[in-house]
N, C-alpha and C positions, 0 to 999 in steps of 0.2 A: 504494500500500500504506500509505503514511503517513496518507493521508486516512481510510482504513478504521480504523486504530488511533485516530486523533483522534476519529472519530465514536463508536467504542466507549467511549472515556474520557468523552466528553460524555454519552452515554446512561447510563453507570454513575454519573456524578456526579449527574445528574438523578434517577435512581432512588433513590440514597442520600440526597440532600439534600432532596428534595421532602417526605417524611414529617416531617423535622425542622422544616422551615419551617412546615408546617401545624400542628404542635404549638405553635409560638410565636405564630402568627397568632390574634388573638382571633376567637371565633365570633360570628356574627351573632345579634342578639337574636331570640328566638322569641315575644315577647309578642304580636305581631300575629297569629301563627298560632294561638295559644291562644285569643284572643278570638273567632276565627272558628269554633272547634270547641266553643264553649260549648253546653251542652245546655239546652233550654227544655222546659217541661212543657205539653202540650196540656190545656186545662181541661175538654175534653169526654170524651176517652177515657183521660186520664191517661198518655199515652205520652210518653216523652222523645224529642225530635227535635233534630238539630243545627241550631243557630240559622240558619246560612247557607242551609239547605234548607227551613226552615219557612215556612209562609204566615203573614203578619202582618196583623192588623186593629186599628184603633183603637177602643177602647170606653171612653167616659167619661174621655178623656184618658190612658188606659193602653193600652200595646201588648200585645195578646194574640197568642200564637203557636199555630199549629195544624199538625197532621201532614198534613192533606189538606183539599181543598175541601169534602168532605162534612162534616168536623168543623166547619169554619168556618161552613158553612150551618146546621148544627144549633145552633151557638152563637147565630147571628143570629136563629134562630127561637125561641130561648129554651129549647131542650131540655136543654142541658148546664149550665145555670146553677143 
């Protein structure tokens, strides 16, 4: 029976103290997550795409981002310029 009371006190202490400790603990920086979510504009169809999902091609030393292989092909053919 004592073990049950001890277990109840330990659980209660964890439930009460854990939120307090989380408030004092510094949060992890989110700069890396923000850079992954950057939006880039497709030069062909003018659509904004999340950079991590966009197709990229090098053009005259500049990186171009496209929403699809179709737009990248149209840019290479000179349609979207």
